Structures are given as structure tokens and as C-alpha cells.
MILUM-294413 format. One record per residue (C-alpha): residue in three letters; z, x, y; residue number from 1. Coordinates in nm, 3 decimals, decimal comma, always signed. Each point is the difference from the previous one (the first is absolute). Last residue first. Layout:
<sites>
+------+---------+---------+---------+-----+
! code !      pz !      px !      py ! pos !
+------+---------+---------+---------+-----+
!  ALA !       Z !       X !       Y ! NUM !
...
+------+---------+---------+---------+-----+
</sites>
This chain:
<sites>
+------+---------+---------+---------+-----+
! code !      pz !      px !      py ! pos !
+------+---------+---------+---------+-----+
!  UNK !  -5,883 !  +0,358 !  +7,313 ! 361 !
!  UNK !  +0,273 !  -0,219 !  -0,145 ! 360 !
!  UNK !  +0,323 !  +0,030 !  +0,193 ! 359 !
!  UNK !  +0,349 !  +0,103 !  -0,110 ! 358 !
!  UNK !  +0,375 !  -0,045 !  +0,049 ! 357 !
!  UNK !  +0,216 !  +0,139 !  -0,282 ! 356 !
!  UNK !  +0,364 !  -0,064 !  -0,087 ! 355 !
!  UNK !  +0,203 !  +0,170 !  -0,274 ! 354 !
!  UNK !  +0,297 !  -0,190 !  -0,143 ! 353 !
!  UNK !  +0,323 !  +0,182 !  -0,092 ! 352 !
!  UNK !  +0,089 !  +0,038 !  -0,366 ! 351 !
!  UNK !  +0,320 !  -0,022 !  -0,205 ! 350 !
!  UNK !  +0,010 !  -0,364 !  +0,106 ! 349 !
!  UNK !  +0,200 !  -0,244 !  +0,213 ! 348 !
!  UNK !  +0,188 !  +0,219 !  +0,253 ! 347 !
!  UNK !  -0,188 !  +0,322 !  -0,064 ! 346 !
!  UNK !  +0,087 !  +0,119 !  +0,351 ! 345 !
!  UNK !  -0,271 !  -0,246 !  +0,109 ! 344 !
!  UNK !  -0,213 !  +0,264 !  +0,178 ! 343 !
!  UNK !  -0,362 !  -0,114 !  +0,007 ! 342 !
!  UNK !  -0,227 !  +0,291 !  -0,094 ! 341 !
!  UNK !  -0,289 !  +0,049 !  +0,241 ! 340 !
!  UNK !  -0,374 !  -0,044 !  +0,054 ! 339 !
!  UNK !  -0,205 !  -0,095 !  +0,304 ! 338 !
!  UNK !  -0,368 !  -0,005 !  +0,101 ! 337 !
!  UNK !  -0,154 !  +0,074 !  -0,341 ! 336 !
!  UNK !  -0,379 !  -0,026 !  +0,026 ! 335 !
!  UNK !  -0,189 !  -0,118 !  -0,308 ! 334 !
!  UNK !  -0,347 !  +0,125 !  -0,100 ! 333 !
!  UNK !  +0,173 !  +0,322 !  -0,110 ! 332 !
!  UNK !  +0,160 !  -0,165 !  -0,303 ! 331 !
!  UNK !  +0,376 !  -0,052 !  -0,006 ! 330 !
!  UNK !  +0,304 !  +0,134 !  -0,187 ! 329 !
!  UNK !  +0,331 !  -0,169 !  +0,076 ! 328 !
!  UNK !  +0,368 !  +0,068 !  -0,059 ! 327 !
!  UNK !  +0,304 !  +0,010 !  -0,223 ! 326 !
!  UNK !  +0,158 !  +0,310 !  -0,155 ! 325 !
!  UNK !  +0,196 !  +0,139 !  +0,296 ! 324 !
!  UNK !  +0,324 !  +0,186 !  -0,074 ! 323 !
!  UNK !  +0,370 !  -0,058 !  -0,048 ! 322 !
!  UNK !  +0,281 !  +0,160 !  -0,204 ! 321 !
!  UNK !  +0,323 !  -0,156 !  +0,118 ! 320 !
!  UNK !  +0,236 !  +0,200 !  +0,225 ! 319 !
!  UNK !  -0,036 !  -0,232 !  +0,301 ! 318 !
!  UNK !  +0,121 !  -0,295 !  -0,201 ! 317 !
!  UNK !  -0,143 !  -0,244 !  -0,253 ! 316 !
!  UNK !  +0,210 !  -0,066 !  -0,306 ! 315 !
!  UNK !  -0,057 !  +0,247 !  -0,287 ! 314 !
!  UNK !  -0,273 !  +0,081 !  -0,252 ! 313 !
!  UNK !  -0,228 !  -0,223 !  +0,205 ! 312 !
!  UNK !  -0,254 !  +0,250 !  +0,130 ! 311 !
!  UNK !  -0,113 !  -0,112 !  +0,342 ! 310 !
!  UNK !  -0,353 !  -0,090 !  +0,111 ! 309 !
!  UNK !  -0,211 !  -0,035 !  +0,315 ! 308 !
!  UNK !  +0,151 !  +0,286 !  +0,199 ! 307 !
!  UNK !  +0,027 !  -0,022 !  +0,381 ! 306 !
!  UNK !  -0,049 !  +0,302 !  +0,229 ! 305 !
!  UNK !  -0,344 !  +0,133 !  -0,084 ! 304 !
!  UNK !  -0,140 !  -0,080 !  +0,345 ! 303 !
!  UNK !  +0,084 !  -0,323 !  +0,177 ! 302 !
!  UNK !  -0,360 !  -0,124 !  +0,008 ! 301 !
!  UNK !  -0,063 !  +0,147 !  -0,345 ! 300 !
!  UNK !  -0,315 !  +0,207 !  -0,051 ! 299 !
!  UNK !  +0,029 !  +0,003 !  -0,380 ! 298 !
!  UNK !  -0,297 !  -0,217 !  -0,095 ! 297 !
!  UNK !  -0,193 !  +0,122 !  -0,305 ! 296 !
!  UNK !  -0,366 !  -0,001 !  +0,102 ! 295 !
!  UNK !  -0,310 !  -0,088 !  -0,202 ! 294 !
!  UNK !  -0,363 !  +0,097 !  +0,062 ! 293 !
!  UNK !  +0,008 !  +0,266 !  -0,275 ! 292 !
!  UNK !  +0,218 !  -0,099 !  -0,292 ! 291 !
!  UNK !  +0,375 !  +0,068 !  -0,017 ! 290 !
!  UNK !  +0,071 !  +0,214 !  -0,306 ! 289 !
!  UNK !  +0,065 !  +0,317 !  +0,203 ! 288 !
!  UNK !  +0,281 !  -0,179 !  +0,181 ! 287 !
!  UNK !  +0,216 !  +0,016 !  -0,311 ! 286 !
!  UNK !  +0,316 !  -0,165 !  +0,146 ! 285 !
!  UNK !  +0,291 !  +0,242 !  -0,021 ! 284 !
!  UNK !  +0,225 !  -0,053 !  -0,300 ! 283 !
!  UNK !  +0,283 !  -0,252 !  +0,031 ! 282 !
!  UNK !  -0,014 !  -0,109 !  -0,367 ! 281 !
!  UNK !  +0,169 !  +0,328 !  -0,096 ! 280 !
!  UNK !  +0,320 !  -0,101 !  +0,175 ! 279 !
!  UNK !  +0,218 !  +0,176 !  -0,257 ! 278 !
!  UNK !  -0,029 !  +0,335 !  +0,180 ! 277 !
!  UNK !  +0,220 !  -0,107 !  +0,290 ! 276 !
!  UNK !  -0,161 !  +0,050 !  +0,344 ! 275 !
!  UNK !  +0,231 !  +0,155 !  +0,259 ! 274 !
!  UNK !  +0,077 !  -0,064 !  +0,369 ! 273 !
!  UNK !  -0,197 !  -0,323 !  -0,021 ! 272 !
!  UNK !  -0,235 !  -0,184 !  +0,239 ! 271 !
!  UNK !  -0,252 !  +0,274 !  +0,079 ! 270 !
!  UNK !  +0,006 !  +0,147 !  -0,350 ! 269 !
!  UNK !  -0,061 !  -0,340 !  -0,159 ! 268 !
!  UNK !  -0,264 !  -0,074 !  +0,261 ! 267 !
!  UNK !  -0,209 !  +0,300 !  -0,106 ! 266 !
!  UNK !  -0,322 !  -0,152 !  -0,130 ! 265 !
!  UNK !  -0,011 !  -0,302 !  +0,229 ! 264 !
!  UNK !  -0,038 !  -0,240 !  -0,291 ! 263 !
!  UNK !  +0,266 !  +0,168 !  -0,213 ! 262 !
!  UNK !  -0,122 !  -0,179 !  -0,307 ! 261 !
!  UNK !  +0,102 !  -0,334 !  -0,149 ! 260 !
!  UNK !  -0,317 !  -0,157 !  +0,150 ! 259 !
!  UNK !  +0,166 !  -0,321 !  +0,121 ! 258 !
!  UNK !  -0,262 !  -0,211 !  +0,174 ! 257 !
!  UNK !  -0,310 !  -0,005 !  +0,213 ! 256 !
!  UNK !  -0,370 !  +0,052 !  -0,051 ! 255 !
!  UNK !  -0,238 !  -0,116 !  +0,273 ! 254 !
!  UNK !  -0,377 !  -0,002 !  -0,052 ! 253 !
!  UNK !  -0,291 !  -0,123 !  +0,216 ! 252 !
!  UNK !  -0,315 !  -0,077 !  -0,196 ! 251 !
!  UNK !  -0,338 !  +0,172 !  +0,015 ! 250 !
!  UNK !  -0,062 !  -0,007 !  -0,375 ! 249 !
!  UNK !  +0,086 !  +0,370 !  -0,006 ! 248 !
!  UNK !  +0,342 !  -0,091 !  +0,141 ! 247 !
!  UNK !  +0,063 !  -0,238 !  -0,289 ! 246 !
!  UNK !  -0,092 !  +0,266 !  -0,254 ! 245 !
!  UNK !  +0,231 !  +0,247 !  +0,178 ! 244 !
!  UNK !  +0,297 !  -0,232 !  -0,032 ! 243 !
!  UNK !  -0,065 !  -0,050 !  -0,371 ! 242 !
!  UNK !  -0,021 !  +0,375 !  -0,061 ! 241 !
!  UNK !  +0,312 !  +0,051 !  +0,213 ! 240 !
!  UNK !  +0,206 !  -0,231 !  -0,220 ! 239 !
!  UNK !  -0,126 !  +0,155 !  -0,323 ! 238 !
!  UNK !  +0,073 !  +0,350 !  +0,127 ! 237 !
!  UNK !  +0,340 !  -0,106 !  +0,131 ! 236 !
!  UNK !  +0,109 !  -0,121 !  -0,343 ! 235 !
!  UNK !  -0,137 !  +0,303 !  -0,184 ! 234 !
!  UNK !  +0,174 !  +0,233 !  +0,245 ! 233 !
!  UNK !  +0,328 !  -0,182 !  -0,054 ! 232 !
!  UNK !  -0,047 !  +0,047 !  -0,374 ! 231 !
!  UNK !  -0,067 !  +0,372 !  +0,041 ! 230 !
!  UNK !  +0,294 !  +0,048 !  +0,235 ! 229 !
!  UNK !  +0,251 !  -0,128 !  -0,250 ! 228 !
!  UNK !  +0,167 !  -0,333 !  -0,051 ! 227 !
!  UNK !  +0,340 !  -0,111 !  -0,125 ! 226 !
!  UNK !  +0,078 !  -0,216 !  +0,299 ! 225 !
!  UNK !  -0,238 !  -0,005 !  +0,296 ! 224 !
!  UNK !  -0,325 !  -0,183 !  -0,063 ! 223 !
!  UNK !  -0,235 !  -0,137 !  +0,267 ! 222 !
!  UNK !  +0,042 !  -0,317 !  +0,205 ! 221 !
!  UNK !  -0,322 !  -0,116 !  +0,164 ! 220 !
!  UNK !  -0,148 !  -0,272 !  +0,224 ! 219 !
!  UNK !  -0,368 !  +0,075 !  +0,068 ! 218 !
!  UNK !  -0,148 !  -0,213 !  +0,280 ! 217 !
!  UNK !  -0,380 !  -0,015 !  +0,021 ! 216 !
!  UNK !  -0,137 !  -0,106 !  +0,337 ! 215 !
!  UNK !  -0,342 !  -0,147 !  -0,062 ! 214 !
!  UNK !  -0,349 !  +0,035 !  +0,147 ! 213 !
!  UNK !  -0,203 !  -0,279 !  +0,155 ! 212 !
!  UNK !  +0,072 !  +0,139 !  +0,346 ! 211 !
!  UNK !  +0,239 !  -0,289 !  +0,070 ! 210 !
!  UNK !  +0,240 !  +0,134 !  -0,263 ! 209 !
!  UNK !  +0,095 !  -0,167 !  -0,329 ! 208 !
!  UNK !  +0,329 !  +0,082 !  -0,178 ! 207 !
!  UNK !  +0,015 !  +0,131 !  -0,357 ! 206 !
!  UNK !  +0,318 !  +0,102 !  -0,185 ! 205 !
!  UNK !  +0,019 !  +0,276 !  -0,262 ! 204 !
!  UNK !  +0,339 !  +0,005 !  -0,173 ! 203 !
!  UNK !  +0,156 !  +0,315 !  -0,141 ! 202 !
!  UNK !  +0,152 !  +0,056 !  -0,340 ! 201 !
!  UNK !  +0,294 !  +0,140 !  -0,191 ! 200 !
!  UNK !  +0,144 !  -0,185 !  -0,295 ! 199 !
!  UNK !  +0,336 !  +0,118 !  +0,131 ! 198 !
!  UNK !  +0,195 !  +0,276 !  -0,169 ! 197 !
!  UNK !  +0,281 !  -0,082 !  -0,242 ! 196 !
!  UNK !  -0,203 !  -0,059 !  -0,317 ! 195 !
!  UNK !  -0,264 !  +0,251 !  +0,110 ! 194 !
!  UNK !  +0,267 !  +0,271 !  -0,021 ! 193 !
!  UNK !  -0,044 !  -0,007 !  -0,379 ! 192 !
!  UNK !  -0,307 !  +0,219 !  +0,040 ! 191 !
!  UNK !  -0,359 !  -0,104 !  +0,080 ! 190 !
!  UNK !  +0,068 !  +0,025 !  +0,373 ! 189 !
!  UNK !  -0,197 !  -0,223 !  +0,233 ! 188 !
!  UNK !  -0,360 !  -0,015 !  +0,126 ! 187 !
!  UNK !  -0,036 !  -0,261 !  +0,275 ! 186 !
!  UNK !  -0,115 !  -0,355 !  -0,063 ! 185 !
!  UNK !  -0,217 !  -0,167 !  +0,266 ! 184 !
!  UNK !  +0,089 !  -0,356 !  +0,105 ! 183 !
!  UNK !  -0,275 !  -0,189 !  +0,182 ! 182 !
!  UNK !  -0,020 !  -0,200 !  +0,320 ! 181 !
!  UNK !  -0,247 !  -0,245 !  +0,152 ! 180 !
!  UNK !  -0,113 !  -0,160 !  +0,326 ! 179 !
!  UNK !  +0,318 !  +0,063 !  +0,193 ! 178 !
!  UNK !  +0,039 !  -0,218 !  +0,307 ! 177 !
!  UNK !  +0,118 !  +0,195 !  +0,303 ! 176 !
!  UNK !  +0,371 !  -0,021 !  +0,082 ! 175 !
!  UNK !  +0,060 !  +0,203 !  -0,317 ! 174 !
!  UNK !  +0,282 !  +0,044 !  -0,251 ! 173 !
!  UNK !  -0,002 !  +0,245 !  -0,293 ! 172 !
!  UNK !  +0,272 !  -0,017 !  -0,266 ! 171 !
!  UNK !  +0,033 !  +0,276 !  -0,259 ! 170 !
!  UNK !  +0,206 !  -0,072 !  -0,310 ! 169 !
!  UNK !  +0,315 !  -0,079 !  -0,187 ! 168 !
!  UNK !  +0,129 !  -0,139 !  -0,329 ! 167 !
!  UNK !  +0,309 !  +0,140 !  -0,169 ! 166 !
!  UNK !  +0,198 !  -0,072 !  -0,314 ! 165 !
!  UNK !  +0,350 !  +0,147 !  -0,026 ! 164 !
!  UNK !  +0,137 !  +0,299 !  +0,185 ! 163 !
!  UNK !  +0,299 !  -0,005 !  -0,233 ! 162 !
!  UNK !  +0,332 !  +0,034 !  +0,187 ! 161 !
!  UNK !  +0,259 !  +0,209 !  -0,190 ! 160 !
!  UNK !  -0,261 !  +0,095 !  -0,263 ! 159 !
!  UNK !  -0,242 !  +0,149 !  +0,252 ! 158 !
!  UNK !  -0,232 !  -0,098 !  -0,156 ! 157 !
!  UNK !  -0,056 !  -0,300 !  -0,222 ! 156 !
!  UNK !  -0,354 !  -0,049 !  +0,134 ! 155 !
!  UNK !  -0,138 !  -0,352 !  -0,038 ! 154 !
!  UNK !  -0,379 !  +0,044 !  -0,016 ! 153 !
!  UNK !  -0,175 !  +0,134 !  +0,306 ! 152 !
!  UNK !  -0,254 !  -0,167 !  +0,223 ! 151 !
!  UNK !  -0,056 !  +0,228 !  +0,299 ! 150 !
!  UNK !  -0,332 !  +0,039 !  +0,181 ! 149 !
!  UNK !  -0,095 !  -0,361 !  +0,067 ! 148 !
!  UNK !  -0,267 !  -0,039 !  +0,269 ! 147 !
!  UNK !  +0,049 !  -0,268 !  +0,267 ! 146 !
!  UNK !  -0,260 !  -0,117 !  +0,250 ! 145 !
!  UNK !  +0,045 !  -0,167 !  +0,336 ! 144 !
!  UNK !  -0,157 !  -0,219 !  +0,265 ! 143 !
!  UNK !  +0,193 !  -0,074 !  +0,315 ! 142 !
!  UNK !  +0,043 !  -0,308 !  +0,218 ! 141 !
!  UNK !  +0,370 !  -0,028 !  -0,081 ! 140 !
!  UNK !  +0,214 !  +0,298 !  -0,092 ! 139 !
!  UNK !  +0,350 !  -0,109 !  -0,105 ! 138 !
!  UNK !  -0,116 !  -0,185 !  -0,312 ! 137 !
!  UNK !  -0,168 !  +0,316 !  -0,127 ! 136 !
!  UNK !  +0,317 !  +0,203 !  +0,036 ! 135 !
!  UNK !  +0,232 !  -0,234 !  -0,190 ! 134 !
!  UNK !  -0,267 !  -0,071 !  -0,263 ! 133 !
!  UNK !  -0,040 !  +0,370 !  -0,076 ! 132 !
!  UNK !  +0,374 !  +0,061 !  +0,015 ! 131 !
!  UNK !  +0,063 !  -0,248 !  -0,281 ! 130 !
!  UNK !  +0,367 !  +0,087 !  -0,054 ! 129 !
!  UNK !  +0,059 !  +0,062 !  -0,370 ! 128 !
!  UNK !  +0,333 !  +0,177 !  +0,066 ! 127 !
!  UNK !  -0,179 !  +0,301 !  +0,154 ! 126 !
!  UNK !  +0,063 !  +0,239 !  -0,291 ! 125 !
!  UNK !  -0,061 !  -0,272 !  -0,258 ! 124 !
!  UNK !  -0,351 !  -0,068 !  +0,129 ! 123 !
!  UNK !  -0,176 !  -0,335 !  +0,035 ! 122 !
!  UNK !  -0,200 !  +0,115 !  +0,302 ! 121 !
!  UNK !  +0,020 !  +0,330 !  +0,182 ! 120 !
!  UNK !  -0,198 !  +0,155 !  +0,286 ! 119 !
!  UNK !  +0,007 !  +0,375 !  -0,054 ! 118 !
!  UNK !  -0,281 !  +0,081 !  +0,249 ! 117 !
!  UNK !  -0,118 !  -0,172 !  +0,316 ! 116 !
!  UNK !  -0,320 !  +0,037 !  +0,203 ! 115 !
!  UNK !  -0,004 !  -0,215 !  +0,312 ! 114 !
!  UNK !  -0,313 !  -0,055 !  +0,209 ! 113 !
!  UNK !  -0,031 !  -0,171 !  +0,339 ! 112 !
!  UNK !  +0,348 !  +0,116 !  +0,094 ! 111 !
!  UNK !  +0,216 !  -0,178 !  +0,257 ! 110 !
!  UNK !  +0,253 !  +0,285 !  -0,028 ! 109 !
!  UNK !  +0,287 !  -0,245 !  +0,057 ! 108 !
!  UNK !  -0,131 !  -0,203 !  -0,294 ! 107 !
!  UNK !  +0,042 !  +0,303 !  -0,223 ! 106 !
!  UNK !  +0,363 !  +0,047 !  +0,099 ! 105 !
!  UNK !  +0,087 !  -0,367 !  -0,053 ! 104 !
!  UNK !  -0,168 !  +0,004 !  -0,341 ! 103 !
!  UNK !  +0,193 !  +0,312 !  -0,098 ! 102 !
!  UNK !  +0,322 !  -0,165 !  +0,121 ! 101 !
!  UNK !  -0,071 !  -0,307 !  -0,215 ! 100 !
!  UNK !  -0,076 !  +0,228 !  -0,296 !  99 !
!  UNK !  +0,330 !  +0,184 !  +0,047 !  98 !
!  UNK !  +0,190 !  -0,330 !  +0,034 !  97 !
!  UNK !  -0,150 !  -0,144 !  -0,318 !  96 !
!  UNK !  +0,088 !  +0,317 !  -0,192 !  95 !
!  UNK !  +0,356 !  +0,009 !  +0,139 !  94 !
!  UNK !  +0,054 !  -0,364 !  -0,096 !  93 !
!  UNK !  -0,107 !  +0,077 !  -0,357 !  92 !
!  UNK !  +0,256 !  +0,280 !  -0,010 !  91 !
!  UNK !  +0,044 !  +0,376 !  +0,035 !  90 !
!  UNK !  -0,349 !  +0,073 !  -0,132 !  89 !
!  UNK !  -0,020 !  +0,099 !  -0,363 !  88 !
!  UNK !  -0,030 !  +0,345 !  -0,163 !  87 !
!  UNK !  +0,287 !  +0,167 !  +0,182 !  86 !
!  UNK !  +0,149 !  +0,346 !  -0,060 !  85 !
!  UNK !  -0,196 !  +0,258 !  +0,196 !  84 !
!  UNK !  -0,206 !  +0,292 !  -0,132 !  83 !
!  UNK !  -0,333 !  -0,133 !  +0,121 !  82 !
!  UNK !  -0,064 !  -0,205 !  -0,315 !  81 !
!  UNK !  +0,351 !  -0,147 !  +0,029 !  80 !
!  UNK !  -0,058 !  -0,135 !  +0,350 !  79 !
!  UNK !  +0,259 !  +0,021 !  +0,278 !  78 !
!  UNK !  +0,059 !  -0,286 !  +0,245 !  77 !
!  UNK !  +0,230 !  +0,060 !  +0,300 !  76 !
!  UNK !  -0,278 !  -0,017 !  +0,260 !  75 !
!  UNK !  -0,131 !  -0,330 !  -0,149 !  74 !
!  UNK !  -0,275 !  +0,070 !  -0,245 !  73 !
!  UNK !  -0,039 !  -0,293 !  -0,235 !  72 !
!  UNK !  -0,279 !  -0,216 !  +0,139 !  71 !
!  UNK !  -0,254 !  +0,125 !  -0,255 !  70 !
!  UNK !  -0,022 !  +0,336 !  +0,185 !  69 !
!  UNK !  -0,186 !  -0,145 !  +0,300 !  68 !
!  UNK !  -0,278 !  +0,260 !  -0,001 !  67 !
!  UNK !  -0,164 !  -0,061 !  +0,337 !  66 !
!  UNK !  -0,350 !  +0,055 !  +0,137 !  65 !
!  UNK !  -0,077 !  -0,148 !  +0,341 !  64 !
!  UNK !  -0,343 !  -0,067 !  +0,150 !  63 !
!  UNK !  -0,086 !  -0,087 !  +0,359 !  62 !
!  UNK !  -0,339 !  -0,092 !  +0,143 !  61 !
!  UNK !  -0,148 !  +0,101 !  +0,334 !  60 !
!  UNK !  -0,344 !  -0,146 !  +0,070 !  59 !
!  UNK !  -0,300 !  +0,225 !  +0,070 !  58 !
!  UNK !  -0,204 !  -0,159 !  -0,278 !  57 !
!  UNK !  +0,114 !  -0,336 !  -0,131 !  56 !
!  UNK !  +0,147 !  -0,093 !  -0,338 !  55 !
!  UNK !  -0,121 !  -0,327 !  -0,148 !  54 !
!  UNK !  +0,139 !  -0,342 !  -0,098 !  53 !
!  UNK !  +0,340 !  +0,000 !  +0,171 !  52 !
!  UNK !  +0,273 !  -0,264 !  -0,043 !  51 !
!  UNK !  +0,059 !  +0,088 !  -0,363 !  50 !
!  UNK !  -0,001 !  -0,253 !  -0,284 !  49 !
!  UNK !  +0,242 !  +0,049 !  -0,287 !  48 !
!  UNK !  -0,012 !  +0,171 !  -0,338 !  47 !
!  UNK !  -0,279 !  +0,226 !  -0,123 !  46 !
!  UNK !  +0,020 !  +0,033 !  -0,379 !  45 !
!  UNK !  -0,050 !  +0,349 !  -0,136 !  44 !
!  UNK !  -0,288 !  +0,110 !  -0,223 !  43 !
!  UNK !  +0,115 !  +0,254 !  -0,257 !  42 !
!  UNK !  -0,207 !  +0,317 !  +0,013 !  41 !
!  UNK !  +0,230 !  +0,170 !  -0,252 !  40 !
!  UNK !  +0,194 !  -0,207 !  -0,252 !  39 !
!  UNK !  +0,378 !  -0,010 !  +0,016 !  38 !
!  UNK !  +0,160 !  +0,247 !  -0,234 !  37 !
!  UNK !  +0,187 !  -0,133 !  -0,303 !  36 !
!  UNK !  +0,353 !  +0,073 !  -0,114 !  35 !
!  UNK !  +0,153 !  -0,279 !  -0,209 !  34 !
!  UNK !  -0,051 !  +0,195 !  -0,322 !  33 !
!  UNK !  +0,171 !  +0,314 !  +0,131 !  32 !
!  UNK !  +0,298 !  -0,176 !  +0,158 !  31 !
!  UNK !  +0,053 !  -0,233 !  -0,296 !  30 !
!  UNK !  -0,037 !  +0,284 !  -0,252 !  29 !
!  UNK !  +0,262 !  +0,199 !  +0,190 !  28 !
!  UNK !  +0,228 !  -0,305 !  -0,008 !  27 !
!  UNK !  -0,047 !  -0,051 !  -0,374 !  26 !
!  UNK !  +0,068 !  +0,369 !  -0,064 !  25 !
!  UNK !  +0,316 !  -0,010 !  +0,212 !  24 !
!  UNK !  +0,126 !  -0,315 !  -0,174 !  23 !
!  UNK !  -0,068 !  +0,154 !  -0,342 !  22 !
!  UNK !  +0,184 !  +0,318 !  +0,099 !  21 !
!  UNK !  +0,298 !  -0,203 !  +0,115 !  20 !
!  UNK !  +0,003 !  -0,191 !  -0,329 !  19 !
!  UNK !  -0,025 !  +0,321 !  -0,203 !  18 !
!  UNK !  +0,292 !  +0,150 !  +0,195 !  17 !
!  UNK !  +0,211 !  -0,312 !  -0,052 !  16 !
!  UNK !  -0,083 !  -0,007 !  -0,372 !  15 !
!  UNK !  +0,079 !  +0,371 !  -0,031 !  14 !
!  UNK !  +0,330 !  -0,047 !  +0,182 !  13 !
!  UNK !  +0,089 !  -0,286 !  -0,239 !  12 !
!  UNK !  -0,104 !  +0,181 !  -0,320 !  11 !
!  UNK !  +0,287 !  +0,249 !  +0,002 !  10 !
!  UNK !  +0,252 !  -0,278 !  +0,041 !   9 !
!  UNK !  -0,158 !  -0,181 !  -0,295 !   8 !
!  UNK !  +0,013 !  +0,314 !  -0,217 !   7 !
!  UNK !  +0,370 !  +0,040 !  +0,075 !   6 !
!  UNK !  +0,064 !  -0,364 !  -0,083 !   5 !
!  UNK !  -0,182 !  +0,036 !  -0,334 !   4 !
!  UNK !  +0,199 !  +0,314 !  -0,085 !   3 !
!  UNK !  +0,327 !  -0,177 !  +0,080 !   2 !
!  UNK !  -0,091 !  -0,280 !  -0,242 !   1 !
+------+---------+---------+---------+-----+
</sites>
């Protein structure tokens, strides 16, 4: 009898271990089998009716690009993938308030074009707030497109607060009626990091001009986490190839977004007393890849004095690692008359918006 009891007690830990292993294997299978990239060249639905029908020559238009950080990044928020501790926003109310403040800020800019990144819907991390609907409903008389670039399975990491299931994307708003839009998939890592990286893409949005040509708006968010320079080069090469094709057709081209590079080239050194080695994603933008007839805009009205992004390994303060990763690249048939980073002190996002005023030549 004692021998049987001893054997039973020995079996219990093995049964528990086998059960845990089975659960882990089932979960890994769920994550792998549920993973599927969104198709390339996906046609996007144009929502809403804009007040303008065509862009005019010699008229000033304003564009703003803004990564809203899925409504989570209050100044005290730290993100686990940046070395912080949180994987969800502080609360549902905080998310709604951040999006409301973002909307208020954008309306103050009176922008004709708005390019937004990290707009969530039905995501655990943002308490399932439909940020897309919240923003669209606030901007009347605009047309818009939305390209999904994050659709992860339920992630049970970190264990103390699982990141959960996420859905997010790129929202483009225009005061001139869009005629069409398409989602273009970017190359991504083939390693396990693809399960935590976004399903990277850019959207290509078409607006008619009075000349019979089109203004093509590229809204982009390139990779950061777990990537190397070769992958980033592949992504930018595809993007620039598409931009160049549109220019060769005679169209006007504006590309804006979060490039996850040091957009200026040395902003990290300008803004920080030292640059920690772990910030490998903050490499200098590879200017040599930019096609002929295109210009990366770094002539800021206020000079290089305001960063566009903070690292969120700790709450925001003057000692945080900051740099500029957001901006615009335009074709030479467009004249930039103003460009600057809007200083929000990172009140509602880990990014600051970048504002551009331009004219079609």
C-alpha cells in the first residue's frame, strides 16, 4: 500500500508537467496556425464624402502625420516592448480621453490631410475601444481609408498582463475626395519575431488634381522591433519603387508616417547626452535609397529642437531617450512652404505630430 502511494505522489508532478506542456504546445499551435498575412494590393474602402473635389495649383494645403500610439501613451505610460512594464493602456477611460485629445489637437491644425498610425479597434491593449470609429465620426466632410497592419492572435505575454489580441492600422483622412486606395504589404521578418511585429504595410491614396494628374499619398509605418538593417532596406526599397513609379506617371507624391529610423540622421545625438546601444532601431535614415526627384524634409521651422518620438522604457521626463522618426518625403513637383514638429510634450502619445504646408507646382 505504501509503495502504491509513493508511486502516486511521484506521478502527480509528472502529470502536472505533462499537462502544462500540452497547454503550451496547444497555444503555440494556435498562434502559428492563426497567423496569416493580409494579401498584398488589397483594395481599401473609401469612407465618407469630402468637401473638395480636386486639388488646385498654387493653393496652400496642410498635412499632418501622427502616430497616436493606440491611445495608451500618457506621459507616465511605459511599454513592455520598449523595456517598460505595461502592455495595456491605463484604463478604457484613459484611451478614450487620449483619442479625444488627439482629435482636438488635429482639428486645431486645420489640416487638409491627416496620416495616422497605430489606430486600434477591438484590441485587448486598448480595452476594445473603437478608435477608428471615434476618429472618423469626429471629422465630417472628409474621405478616408484604413489599412490594417496589426492583427495578432491572443498573446499571453507578459504573463502578469498578457498583451492579448490586437487590431490596428493606418488611417488617412482627406478634405479632398479620394478616388481610390490600396494596401501594399511590406516585407517582414521570417523569424518568430513576425508574431509580435505588425503585418507591416503602407497605404496608397489617390486624390485628383485640376491638372488631370493625381496627388498620391503614401501613409507608412515601417518595422522597429526585432528587425535588422537588411529588412528595413527591403521595406524602404519597395516603398520608394512605388513612389517613383507614380512620379514617372506625372503624379505628385507625398509620403508621410513613422519610419522607425533617425529621420534627421543625427537627432539622437542632438537630443541625448548618450545613445544606449540597445536602441538599434534608431539607425540613421538611409538617404542613399531615396530616389532622384524626391526630397526628405528636415528643414524644420523651429530648427531641430523638438523630437517626434520618445522611448517608453520609463515615464516621460527630460532624461528620456528621444529622437525624430516621423516625417515627410515629397516629390520635386511639390513645394514645401512650412514644416515643423508640433511639441505636445508627449501628452497623449509617444510621438509628436509633424506638420507640413505645401503647394502643387
